[in-house]
C-alpha positions, 0 to 999 in steps of 0.5 A: 477276947471271947468266947463260946464256940459252937461245934456241930456234934458228930452224933448219929442223929445229925449225920445224915446220908443221901441216896441221890443227888437230891437236896436235904429234904430227901435225906435219911436221918438215922436217929436211934439208940446212939442219939438217945444215949448221947442226948441223955447226958448233960454234955450231949444235950448242951452240944446239941443246943450249941450246934443249932447256932453253927449254921448261922455262920454260913449266912452272917459275915459271909459273902454269899449271905451278904449277896442275897441280902444286900445285892440287887438293892438301892444301896450297892453296886457290884464291883470289878471282882464281885462273885454274885453279879447276877443278883444285882443285875437280876439275871438270877435263875433256878439253876443249881450251880453247886460249887461254881464260885465265879457268879453264884447266888448259892441258893441251892446251898442255902436251901440245904443249909437252912433246912439242915439248921431247922432239923438240928433245932427240931432234934433239940426240941425233941431231945431236951424234954427227954433229958433228965439230968439237967436242971429245970432252969436249963431245960427252959433255957435250952428250949428257949434257944431252940425255939428262937433259932428255928424261928430265926432260920424260918424267917430267912427262908420265908423272906427269900422263897415265900411259901415253903415246906414247914418241918416241925419234927426231926427227919426220920424218913426220906421225903419225896413229896414235900408240900409248900405251905402259905407264907401266912402259915409259916409266919404263924408258926414263927410267931408261935415259936417265938412266943414259946421261946419267950415263955421258956426264957421267962421261966428260966429268967434268962434275960442277959447277954451271955456267950452269944446265946439267944435270950429273952430280949433277943426273942422279943426283938426278933418277934418285933422284926417278924411282926413288922415283916408280916405286917408290911408284906402280907398286911397288918391283919394277915395272920389267921392260922395262929389264934393268938394273932388272928384279927390283930393289928401286927403293926401295933404288936410290933411297935409294942415289942420294939418299945418293950426292948427299948425300955428293957435296958438290955442295950444302950447307945454309945455316945460315939457311933464309931464305937459301935463298930470298933473291934474293941467292942466287937464282942456281941456280949459286951457291945452296948448296942447289941441285943444278939448276934452271931459269934465268931471265936478269936481263934480264926486259925483253927476250925472252931468258926467253921460251919458244919459240913453238908448233910449230903455226901458224894457217891463214895459217902464222903462229906461234901463242903458248902460253896467257898462263898459260904465257907470263905476259907474252907474247913481248916480255919474260919471267920467273918469275911465282912472286912473284905466285902466293901473295900476297893483296890487301894493297894492296886499297884497302879502307876499313878502312885509311883512305880508299882504303888509300893512306894507308898502302899503295900498290903501286909502279907501272909507271915507274922513278920513286920512289913517295911516300905523304903522311903525313896527320899530318906532311904528309911525303912518304914514299918507299915503293918499297923497302918495298912492291915486294918484296910484289909484286902481290896476284894472289889466286891461291893461299892456304895450306890450313888444314892447311898453316898448321897444319903450319907453326905447329905447330913455329914455336918451334923451326923456322926454316921457319915464319917464312921461309915464311909471310907473316903480316904486312904492314908500312907504310913507315917514316915513315907511322906514325900516318898511317892515319885509322882506325888512328891508333895504327898503328906498323909492322904494318898487317895481321896474320894470327893463327893463333887462333880469334878468338872464343877468350879469347886471340883476343878479347884480341888483337882488343882490342889490335889496335883502332886499331893494325892489321887483325887476321884470325884463322884463324877467328872474330873480325871477319874470319876467313880460313877458315869453320871450324877443321876442316881437313876443312870449312874453306874461305876466306871469300868475304865479310867476315862481321862478327861484332862491328863493334868500330868501328861504321863498317862498315869490314869490309863488303868482299869484298876482306878476306875470306879468299879475298882477304886471307890469310897468304901464302907468301913464299919466292918473293918478290923480297926485294931491291929493284931500282929498274930493275924496280919493276912486280914482275909478273915476276921473274928468280928461278931455279926450283930444281928439285932441291935437297939437302933433297929428297934427305934426304926421298927417303932417309927415304921409301925407308927406310920400305921398306928399313929401318924407321920408326926409320931414316926418322925419324933421317933426317928429324930430321937435316934438321929439326935443320939447319932448327932455330932456333939453340939449339932442339931441332927433332926429332920423336919416335916412329917415322916413317910415310908421313904423317910424310914427307908432312908433312915434304915439305909443310913443306919443299917447299910451292909448289915444284911437287911436291905433286900428284905426291907425293900421286898417286904415294903413292896418297894424293891422294883421301884427303888432298883429302877430309881437308884440301881442302874445295874439292875434297873433294866432287868428287875420285874415283879417276880423278883420279889421271890427268889427261885426254888433251886432246880435241884430241889425241883428235880428231887420231888415227885409231886411237882406241879406247874400250877402255883399253890398245888403240891410243890411248884416253882416260883413264878417267872423262873 
């Protein structure tokens, strides 16, 4: 199945200690003879470069990273058991919550993780040129990787916090007075790193996807994203510090990079959009559409997928762990948590399915033994493992906003992405037909989410049809609505089953477990659709996280064309992507002239859940407007200051040069 495994070296130069409760910037990096000797070897320098990748697994495919990149947008509400509700409701504060996992944005841990990642990259950039035993080609490849990853981590940081300290050298001494530098300087440095990465990969002729490593085309794709971010957030002529970009139109440069990647042949589209997300194609090296992503080994039962321990240690010198929302399963085994994040409480034991729900549903448990459910009519035991395990576990973390559901449904008849993205029904295992005591005519579907007003004439007809066949939940209205309203500006997930007409007369709908914040249409493109009997728990996955893929390059090109050409040209590019996503024989094109809203809607349909949406709304200055229009959970609290996240209070407390004046030394972002 795969795959290279990136393990953080236990070399002395990476094992940093701390003298207080301050964050990473205070850390003392013990570089010296041990590191010089270790990184002078072929295996040592290879391990150092590989370790640069390991921190990315703390963001991509993890609950906390997903929260900071998708929560508080127009696309998702928090569900019943979401652990970061404050991000969506914009009750976020600078307080460092450390190990709290009940409602924690984990900003303090991500501040530490990203700066730790940067320091490892800086060590790699310092030691690679000193190594004399590897070939010049390998020198160039490794430098390309290290430059790419340093740019990659800094792009996340500047997008989250705005002005931040910029470190370009390994930490060798305690720093108590770091200085925040402007976003323009950070972007200038990121672009310099990416240009160095591209040149190094060019020298190594390293242009193919191998083992999840960055490559020439990944660097150019990330450069396209970076240029677009800088142009849309700071302005198209905003770069002045980097002389190679001073006075240049960043939109035009981003468009050129995206077009180069599109024309490179490094990636191509699947005819069937669902194949992009099938676990048979999940390896980022083999996935046709992937350009680069974060790799997870198939060996999820061991530590190979685990992120590094924190650089900080406790007062006894013991290693500290990152928050469980970042590690997911701690440090004994590891993998991606994406299969858990968008699934509702399908196996909830609610009495409407009959008994405790196990007459038709049972989640595969924690052993490799096949699981059986007895058909109440025939008495036959049915093995349900392969049918139910791919549904994962109903963690009720995220549910689609009404706005997203509407976008997906609008072109269901012509667009493949709706059926491949939206999980709008749960089916029973073959052999359990007629087994439900309360839906005696159940044949295959057990739960169905219907994009209608249940109180409409069509909705009432579907409700009547569903009687004795399956539980039906409407967008709004009906017996058990998902949302409180059909208006995207006011709709929230229902939090209690509000029975409007109990057609069965037995009170089966009187449970919070089937209210909208527990039972809702899910996002299925991250589910593990290939059953693996060796891992029946399905609480982590070996699915790689696709970070850069071909469709994004089309969307970058289209957005740039709004400013370099016109809305007509942008629409042509959007329609080129939409036609690839069309159902065979259908015209999936849009008419008219594209606007920024057109691009943002297309990005929502194509990229939902892929850890980009908050950054898209932030950089286009549409965050406040879109949340107010489409996310009632956060509409009442969001303000202009929320375009930047707060600097963790632990970092504020650690510095000696704190200033209450923005732009001087080290300050807190406004509004926190």
